[in-house]
C-alpha positions, 0 to 999 in steps of 0.5 A, a space after each residue: 377491542 383488546 388483543 393479546 399477542 404471544 411470541 417466543 414458543 418453539 422447540 427446545 432440548 431438555 435443560 434449555 431455556 425459552 422466553 415467552 412474551 405477551 403484549 396487550 393492545 387495544 382500548 385498555 384503561 388498566 390491567 389488573 393482572 397478567 399471567 400464563 397458563 398452559 394446556 398439555 394434550 389430554 389435560 386441563 388448562 393450568 396456571 403457570 404464573 401470574 403477576 398483579 399490577 403491584 408486582 405480586 406473583 403466583 407460581 405453580 409448584 411445578 415451575 417454582 425456581 425454574 420459571 420467572 414472570 415479569 411485566 413491563 406495565 408501560 408496554 402492557 407486556 408480560 414475559 415468562 422466562 423458562 429455564 431448566 425445561 423438562 419434557 413435562 413442560 411441553 404444552 400450549 402456553 396461553 397469555 391471560 389478562 384481567 383488565 378494564 376495557 374502557 369501563 368494563 372489567 374482563 378476562 382476555 386470552 391470547 391465541 396460544 404458543 406451542 412449547 415443545 421440550 424434546 431431545 
């Protein structure tokens, strides 16, 4: 059994910052990649940022220069530092992990955390 537990969402004013965290726990042999997706009302879920175990990163164009993803491999935790937040960043943010659970490669999702950017 694998769980991804997110924290750090909330309400912030435009221009503000938030830091999301996601910790993976359970029967994990190795984690290939971890990242963040988001889904705004009426829109499809989209990739925000992802990082491989080796440290390669991928960002959505809309967040480049404002968001930074980082990982603590020893703690199986991924972070998303969000700065210069805009109202259009408002969404439910989901943690994602591609990992080996004992012997099986699979993709896992967190329950989501709400980020609201509003004055």
